[in-house]
C-alpha positions in Angstrom: 0.0 0.0 0.0 2.9 2.4 0.9 4.4 1.8 -2.6 1.1 2.8 -4.3 0.8 6.0 -2.2 4.5 6.8 -3.0 4.0 6.3 -6.7 0.9 8.5 -6.7 2.7 11.3 -4.9 5.7 11.0 -7.3 3.3 11.1 -10.2 1.7 14.4 -8.9 5.1 16.0 -8.2 6.2 15.2 -11.8 3.0 16.5 -13.2 3.5 19.8 -11.3 7.2 20.2 -12.2 7.3 19.0 -15.8 5.4 22.0 -17.4 8.0 24.4 -15.8 10.7 22.9 -18.0 8.8 23.7 -21.2 7.9 27.2 -20.1 11.4 28.3 -19.3 12.7 27.1 -22.7 10.2 29.3 -24.5 11.0 32.5 -22.7 12.9 35.0 -24.9 16.2 35.9 -23.2 18.1 39.1 -23.5 21.4 39.1 -25.4 24.4 37.8 -23.3 25.8 41.3 -22.9 22.5 42.7 -21.8 21.2 42.1 -18.3 18.8 45.0 -17.7 15.6 45.1 -19.7 15.1 48.8 -18.9 18.6 49.6 -20.3 17.9 47.5 -23.4 14.6 49.5 -24.0 16.4 52.8 -23.4 18.9 52.0 -26.1 16.2 51.5 -28.7 14.3 54.7 -27.6 17.6 56.6 -27.8 18.3 55.3 -31.2 14.8 56.3 -32.4 15.3 59.8 -31.0 18.3 60.3 -33.3 16.0 60.4 -36.3 13.5 62.9 -34.8 13.5 66.5 -33.7 11.6 68.2 -31.0 9.1 69.7 -33.5 7.7 66.2 -34.4 3.9 66.1 -33.8 2.6 63.6 -31.2 1.3 61.1 -33.8 4.8 61.0 -35.5 6.4 60.5 -32.1 4.0 57.6 -31.4 4.9 56.1 -34.8 8.6 56.3 -34.0 8.0 54.7 -30.6 6.2 51.8 -32.3 9.3 51.4 -34.5 11.5 51.4 -31.4 9.4 48.8 -29.7 9.3 46.7 -32.9 13.1 46.8 -33.3 13.6 45.9 -29.6 11.4 42.9 -30.1 12.9 41.8 -33.4 16.6 42.3 -32.7 19.0 40.5 -30.4 21.6 43.2 -30.6 21.5 46.5 -28.7 22.0 49.4 -31.0 25.1 51.5 -30.7 24.4 55.0 -29.5 26.1 58.2 -30.5 25.1 59.9 -27.3 22.9 59.4 -24.2 19.9 61.6 -24.7 17.6 60.1 -22.1 17.1 63.4 -20.3 15.9 65.2 -23.5 12.3 66.2 -23.9 12.1 64.3 -27.2 13.4 61.1 -25.5 10.8 61.4 -22.8 8.0 61.8 -25.4 9.1 58.7 -27.3 9.5 56.8 -24.0 5.9 57.7 -22.9 4.4 56.3 -26.1 6.8 53.3 -26.0 5.4 52.4 -22.5 1.7 53.2 -23.4 1.3 51.7 -26.8 2.3 48.0 -27.0 1.9 47.8 -30.8 4.5 46.0 -32.8 5.0 45.8 -36.6 5.0 42.2 -37.8 5.6 40.2 -41.0 3.9 36.8 -41.0 3.2 37.2 -37.3 6.8 37.9 -36.2 8.4 41.2 -35.2 10.8 42.4 -37.9 13.6 45.0 -37.8 12.6 48.3 -39.4 15.4 50.5 -40.7 14.9 54.3 -40.4 16.4 57.2 -42.2 15.9 60.8 -41.4 14.8 61.9 -44.8 14.8 60.2 -48.3 15.5 61.6 -51.8 11.8 61.2 -52.6 11.5 57.4 -52.4 12.3 54.7 -49.9 14.1 51.7 -51.4 13.7 48.0 -51.1 16.5 45.9 -49.8 17.4 42.2 -50.1 18.3 42.3 -46.4 14.7 43.4 -45.6 12.6 41.4 -48.0 9.4 42.5 -46.3 10.0 46.1 -47.2 8.5 47.8 -50.2 9.8 50.9 -52.0 7.3 53.7 -51.7 7.1 57.4 -52.7 8.0 59.9 -50.1 7.7 63.2 -52.1 7.0 65.3 -49.0 10.7 64.7 -48.0 11.6 67.4 -50.6 10.1 70.0 -48.1 12.7 69.0 -45.5 16.0 70.7 -45.1 17.3 67.9 -42.9 18.7 65.3 -45.4 20.1 61.9 -44.5 23.4 61.5 -46.3 23.7 57.8 -45.7 22.3 56.9 -49.1 20.3 54.0 -47.6 16.7 54.9 -47.8 15.1 51.5 -47.0 12.4 51.4 -44.4 10.8 54.6 -43.3 11.5 58.3 -43.5 11.1 59.9 -40.1 10.6 63.3 -41.7 8.0 61.7 -44.0 6.1 60.1 -41.0 6.0 63.5 -39.3 4.7 65.2 -42.5 2.0 62.7 -42.9 0.9 62.9 -39.3 0.9 66.7 -39.3 -1.4 66.5 -42.3 -4.0 64.3 -40.6 -2.8 60.7 -40.6 -2.7 58.7 -37.4 0.6 57.0 -36.5 -0.6 53.6 -37.7 -1.8 55.0 -41.1 1.6 56.7 -41.7 3.4 53.5 -40.8 1.2 51.6 -43.2 2.1 54.1 -46.0 5.8 53.2 -45.6 5.3 49.6 -44.6 2.3 48.3 -46.6 3.2 44.6 -46.3 3.4 44.7 -42.5 0.7 44.4 -39.9 0.5 46.3 -36.7 -0.6 44.4 -33.6 
Protein backbone atom coordinates (compact mmCIF):
# COMPACT_ATOMS: atom_id res chain seq x y z
CA UNK A 1 0.00 0.00 0.00
CA UNK A 2 2.89 2.37 0.85
CA UNK A 3 4.37 1.79 -2.62
CA UNK A 4 1.12 2.81 -4.31
CA UNK A 5 0.84 5.99 -2.25
CA UNK A 6 4.50 6.82 -2.95
CA UNK A 7 3.99 6.26 -6.70
CA UNK A 8 0.89 8.47 -6.73
CA UNK A 9 2.75 11.25 -4.87
CA UNK A 10 5.68 10.98 -7.26
CA UNK A 11 3.29 11.12 -10.21
CA UNK A 12 1.70 14.36 -8.92
CA UNK A 13 5.07 15.96 -8.25
CA UNK A 14 6.22 15.17 -11.79
CA UNK A 15 2.97 16.51 -13.23
CA UNK A 16 3.47 19.76 -11.33
CA UNK A 17 7.16 20.24 -12.21
CA UNK A 18 7.26 19.00 -15.82
CA UNK A 19 5.45 21.98 -17.40
CA UNK A 20 7.96 24.38 -15.84
CA UNK A 21 10.72 22.94 -18.02
CA UNK A 22 8.76 23.73 -21.18
CA UNK A 23 7.87 27.24 -20.07
CA UNK A 24 11.44 28.29 -19.30
CA UNK A 25 12.70 27.06 -22.69
CA UNK A 26 10.21 29.30 -24.53
CA UNK A 27 10.97 32.54 -22.67
CA UNK A 28 12.95 35.00 -24.85
CA UNK A 29 16.17 35.91 -23.15
CA UNK A 30 18.12 39.12 -23.51
CA UNK A 31 21.41 39.09 -25.37
CA UNK A 32 24.35 37.81 -23.33
CA UNK A 33 25.82 41.28 -22.88
CA UNK A 34 22.45 42.74 -21.81
CA UNK A 35 21.20 42.09 -18.32
CA UNK A 36 18.83 45.00 -17.70
CA UNK A 37 15.60 45.12 -19.75
CA UNK A 38 15.15 48.80 -18.89
CA UNK A 39 18.60 49.64 -20.29
CA UNK A 40 17.85 47.55 -23.37
CA UNK A 41 14.63 49.50 -24.04
CA UNK A 42 16.38 52.81 -23.41
CA UNK A 43 18.92 52.00 -26.12
CA UNK A 44 16.15 51.54 -28.69
CA UNK A 45 14.32 54.67 -27.57
CA UNK A 46 17.58 56.65 -27.75
CA UNK A 47 18.29 55.30 -31.23
CA UNK A 48 14.79 56.30 -32.38
CA UNK A 49 15.27 59.80 -30.97
CA UNK A 50 18.30 60.27 -33.25
CA UNK A 51 15.96 60.37 -36.27
CA UNK A 52 13.50 62.92 -34.85
CA UNK A 53 13.49 66.49 -33.73
CA UNK A 54 11.58 68.24 -30.98
CA UNK A 55 9.07 69.67 -33.49
CA UNK A 56 7.67 66.25 -34.42
CA UNK A 57 3.93 66.05 -33.75
CA UNK A 58 2.57 63.58 -31.19
CA UNK A 59 1.33 61.06 -33.79
CA UNK A 60 4.77 61.01 -35.45
CA UNK A 61 6.43 60.47 -32.07
CA UNK A 62 3.98 57.62 -31.44
CA UNK A 63 4.92 56.06 -34.81
CA UNK A 64 8.63 56.35 -33.98
CA UNK A 65 7.95 54.72 -30.58
CA UNK A 66 6.19 51.81 -32.33
CA UNK A 67 9.28 51.36 -34.50
CA UNK A 68 11.54 51.44 -31.42
CA UNK A 69 9.38 48.80 -29.71
CA UNK A 70 9.32 46.68 -32.88
CA UNK A 71 13.09 46.84 -33.28
CA UNK A 72 13.62 45.93 -29.63
CA UNK A 73 11.40 42.86 -30.07
CA UNK A 74 12.94 41.83 -33.39
CA UNK A 75 16.64 42.31 -32.71
CA UNK A 76 18.98 40.48 -30.39
CA UNK A 77 21.61 43.22 -30.58
CA UNK A 78 21.47 46.45 -28.66
CA UNK A 79 22.00 49.42 -31.00
CA UNK A 80 25.13 51.47 -30.70
CA UNK A 81 24.42 54.99 -29.53
CA UNK A 82 26.07 58.22 -30.53
CA UNK A 83 25.08 59.89 -27.27
CA UNK A 84 22.89 59.38 -24.24
CA UNK A 85 19.86 61.62 -24.73
CA UNK A 86 17.62 60.05 -22.06
CA UNK A 87 17.10 63.41 -20.35
CA UNK A 88 15.89 65.22 -23.47
CA UNK A 89 12.25 66.20 -23.90
CA UNK A 90 12.07 64.26 -27.18
CA UNK A 91 13.41 61.08 -25.53
CA UNK A 92 10.79 61.40 -22.79
CA UNK A 93 7.99 61.83 -25.36
CA UNK A 94 9.09 58.71 -27.26
CA UNK A 95 9.49 56.78 -23.99
CA UNK A 96 5.95 57.74 -22.93
CA UNK A 97 4.44 56.27 -26.12
CA UNK A 98 6.81 53.30 -25.96
CA UNK A 99 5.38 52.42 -22.54
CA UNK A 100 1.73 53.24 -23.36
CA UNK A 101 1.30 51.69 -26.80
CA UNK A 102 2.30 48.03 -27.01
CA UNK A 103 1.88 47.84 -30.82
CA UNK A 104 4.53 45.99 -32.83
CA UNK A 105 5.01 45.78 -36.61
CA UNK A 106 5.00 42.21 -37.84
CA UNK A 107 5.62 40.17 -40.96
CA UNK A 108 3.95 36.77 -40.98
CA UNK A 109 3.18 37.19 -37.29
CA UNK A 110 6.79 37.89 -36.23
CA UNK A 111 8.35 41.24 -35.22
CA UNK A 112 10.82 42.43 -37.86
CA UNK A 113 13.58 44.99 -37.85
CA UNK A 114 12.56 48.33 -39.37
CA UNK A 115 15.36 50.53 -40.71
CA UNK A 116 14.85 54.28 -40.35
CA UNK A 117 16.39 57.17 -42.22
CA UNK A 118 15.91 60.80 -41.35
CA UNK A 119 14.79 61.86 -44.83
CA UNK A 120 14.82 60.23 -48.30
CA UNK A 121 15.50 61.64 -51.75
CA UNK A 122 11.80 61.22 -52.61
CA UNK A 123 11.50 57.41 -52.44
CA UNK A 124 12.28 54.71 -49.94
CA UNK A 125 14.09 51.71 -51.37
CA UNK A 126 13.65 48.00 -51.09
CA UNK A 127 16.51 45.87 -49.82
CA UNK A 128 17.45 42.19 -50.07
CA UNK A 129 18.29 42.33 -46.36
CA UNK A 130 14.70 43.35 -45.57
CA UNK A 131 12.58 41.38 -48.03
CA UNK A 132 9.37 42.47 -46.26
CA UNK A 133 9.96 46.15 -47.20
CA UNK A 134 8.50 47.85 -50.24
CA UNK A 135 9.85 50.91 -52.04
CA UNK A 136 7.32 53.75 -51.71
CA UNK A 137 7.11 57.39 -52.74
CA UNK A 138 7.98 59.94 -50.09
CA UNK A 139 7.69 63.20 -52.08
CA UNK A 140 7.05 65.35 -48.99
CA UNK A 141 10.68 64.73 -48.00
CA UNK A 142 11.57 67.40 -50.57
CA UNK A 143 10.11 69.97 -48.11
CA UNK A 144 12.68 69.02 -45.49
CA UNK A 145 16.03 70.71 -45.13
CA UNK A 146 17.29 67.89 -42.91
CA UNK A 147 18.69 65.35 -45.37
CA UNK A 148 20.06 61.90 -44.54
CA UNK A 149 23.41 61.54 -46.27
CA UNK A 150 23.72 57.81 -45.66
CA UNK A 151 22.26 56.93 -49.08
CA UNK A 152 20.34 53.99 -47.61
CA UNK A 153 16.67 54.90 -47.79
CA UNK A 154 15.14 51.50 -47.00
CA UNK A 155 12.42 51.39 -44.36
CA UNK A 156 10.77 54.59 -43.29
CA UNK A 157 11.53 58.29 -43.48
CA UNK A 158 11.15 59.89 -40.06
CA UNK A 159 10.55 63.30 -41.66
CA UNK A 160 7.99 61.69 -43.98
CA UNK A 161 6.15 60.13 -41.03
CA UNK A 162 6.03 63.54 -39.34
CA UNK A 163 4.74 65.23 -42.52
CA UNK A 164 1.97 62.65 -42.95
CA UNK A 165 0.94 62.88 -39.29
CA UNK A 166 0.94 66.69 -39.30
CA UNK A 167 -1.39 66.47 -42.29
CA UNK A 168 -4.01 64.33 -40.59
CA UNK A 169 -2.80 60.72 -40.57
CA UNK A 170 -2.70 58.68 -37.39
CA UNK A 171 0.59 57.00 -36.47
CA UNK A 172 -0.64 53.60 -37.69
CA UNK A 173 -1.79 55.03 -41.06
CA UNK A 174 1.56 56.74 -41.66
CA UNK A 175 3.41 53.54 -40.82
CA UNK A 176 1.19 51.57 -43.23
CA UNK A 177 2.12 54.08 -45.99
CA UNK A 178 5.78 53.19 -45.63
CA UNK A 179 5.32 49.56 -44.61
CA UNK A 180 2.30 48.27 -46.59
CA UNK A 181 3.23 44.59 -46.26
CA UNK A 182 3.40 44.68 -42.46
CA UNK A 183 0.66 44.38 -39.88
CA UNK A 184 0.48 46.35 -36.66
CA UNK A 185 -0.58 44.37 -33.57
